[in-house]
N, C-alpha and C positions, 0 to 999 in steps of 0.2 A: 279412805278417815277410819277405822281400827287399826289400821297401821301404825299412823301418823301418830297416835296415841301410844302405842306401846314403841314405838322410838320413844318418842318424849319419855314416856316412863321412866326406861333403861337408859334414861341420860340423867333421867332426876336423883334415878337410883346410883346412878352413879358420884353423882356429885353429892351426896348427904352422904357418901364414904369417904369423899374426898375433900370437899368445901375447895374446891381449889377456885372456881372462876368465882363461889361468892367472894371468899376471904379476899380476893385479887382487891375485885370490882368495891366490896364497901372497905378495907385500908387503902385506899389508892382515892377512896372519896371522902371518907374521915382525915386524913391524908392533909390533902388537898386542900378543905376547908376549912384545916385549925391554921396551914400557912398563910391562906386566904384573910382569914379574919384577925392573925395575929400581922399581917400587911396594912394592913386599915388603919386596926386599933383607936385612937379614939371619934378616928377620921370618922366621919357619916356619908358615906356614900348614897348618890340621890338614886331612886329606882329604876334610870336605865341604867346604870354597874351591877346594879344587883342584879337584875334580868337577865342582860349578859355573861356575867358572872355562875349563875344559876344553870345553864347549860352549858357552858363551857367546864363547869364537874359534871356537870351527868353524861358528857361526852366522851369528854379524857376519863372518865372511871368505868364506860362502857366499851369502851375499845381494847380496856386490861383484860378486859376479863371476854364478850365476845366473842372472841377469836376461837378458844377453846374447844369450841366445839365440836368442830371438824379436824380442829388438830390432833386433838386427841382421838380420833379415831383413825389418822395417818398413825401416829406415835407409837398403838396395842396393836398397830394392824388387823385394824378388822373391821374396815370398809370394805373390803372387798367383798367380807361375810354379809355385810351389809347389803351391798350390791343384787349379792342374788337373791336374799328373801324377803325385800324392803323393794315397791318402785319409787323411782326416782321425786317421784310430786307428795308421795307418802316422807318420802325420809326430808327435802327440802321441811313441810308443815311440822314436821317431829319438832325441829332444828329449831325451830320460830316458832312454836311453842314455845321452847323451851327455853331461850335468849328472854322472849316477853317472860319468862317467867324471874328468870332472874336482873331486869330493866326494872320491874318494879316493887322487887326483894328492896334495888339498889335504891330505891325511890323514896317507898315506905319509912328510910331511915333516913336518906340524907336530907331528901324535903324540908321535912318539921324540923331536924339540925338547922337549917340552913335555913328557913328564916325564924327560926330563934336565935341564929346565935348572932344573924343580920339583920334582924329587927324589921323584918318587911312586913314594913305593912301592906296587905292584900283588900281590895274594897271589893271584890265578886271573883268569892270561893270556887264560884262553881265556871266560870270560865279557866278557873286557871287552873282547876282540875284537868277541864275537857282540854288545855291546850296541851299539858300533861299526857295524859294520855295519847292523843292522838301526836302525839311528838314517838313518845317511846315504841307504836307502831308503828311510823316511820325509820327510825332506831336499828332497831330488831331486824325491822325487814331487808332492811342495805346493806345491816351486818353483818345479816345471814349467808348472805349470797359474794358476799365480798369475803368472810369469813370459809366458805369453799372455796372462791379463787385461789386466794393464796393457803390454801394446807400444804399444797404441794411444791409448794416454794420451800427454797434456804433460811432465810430473814423475815421469819410469819410476822415477826410482834411490828418490824417498822414497815414491813410491807401493810401492812392491816390497815392504821394507824392515816397512811399516807394513801391508800385508796378511796380507804373512808370518806376521808375531809372531803374533798368535791363532790364524790356521792351524796355523801350527805347535809353537804354543806345549804340546803336550799331548805330542810328540815330544822336549824341554827336558824336561819334569816328570821319563817315564819315565828319560832318558838318563841325568838325573844322577843318580836315586835310585838306578837299576842300575853303574850308576861308581861309587858310594858302597860300594856294597855287593861290586863285581869288586876293591876295591883292601884292603878289609876281611875279604871272605867269604872261604871254600875253597873252598864248594859253587855250581856254576852253582842246584841249584837255592834258591836261597836268593831266588835275584830273579825266581824265576818271571812272580814276578804285575809285574811289570817287561816281560819279554821280552813276553808273552802280549799288552801293551798297546802294546810297538812293536809286534811282528808282525800286531796286528788295523786299527793302523792306520796302514802303511803297504800294504794288503791292501783299507783303504775307500778311504783319501785317491786311491789309484788306478785302482781300481776305480771311482768318482768321476768320476773325471779323466776316464777316456776316455770314460764316460757324455758327459759335458758337452762333452768340447770339441770335436764336430762345430761346436756351438752358439756356443761361444766365439770360435773359426779364422774360420767365415761370419760371422758380423756384422760 
């Protein structure tokens, strides 16, 4: 775990120097949110559409930056050194923590902006925050293992989104459904099945990724 923390710290320091991934996901989310708000214009979208739009923005915004965590290692030729100094499990956990940091940074800015611009009325704020948190765990875990898989490919950007979508589709479906209930239902129990699905997905995809990462990383 200590080596995972060191890898997370290294990536965080590199990101603060270049700000590539943070700028990519924040600019993409803001531009997308602006385009959606102008498209809707004076029309008032219902809660079902707004819930879906929120997760679509979060998904595609995250896709613009999460892959950079492994692509950067290949482009700077530091992956071989990383393999020598740290076990594969520590590498994956450190990269996962960094992608979670990116997602939370994205959501701290994007979600309040979305609520304000789209005039989204949230009935159950606790459920809404819990859904965003659990969905972020799933997005980060799935995105991290896919980023490792495509890091050696030629068309990295296109492959990342294409491969990530079917893997992360359960997160999007459960997240959209639970968000709909957060803006309409006052009780957390109303979204119990969606929350269970998000928790199960995060646990399964994280466990499977840790077990498979050694093969993917050293291939």
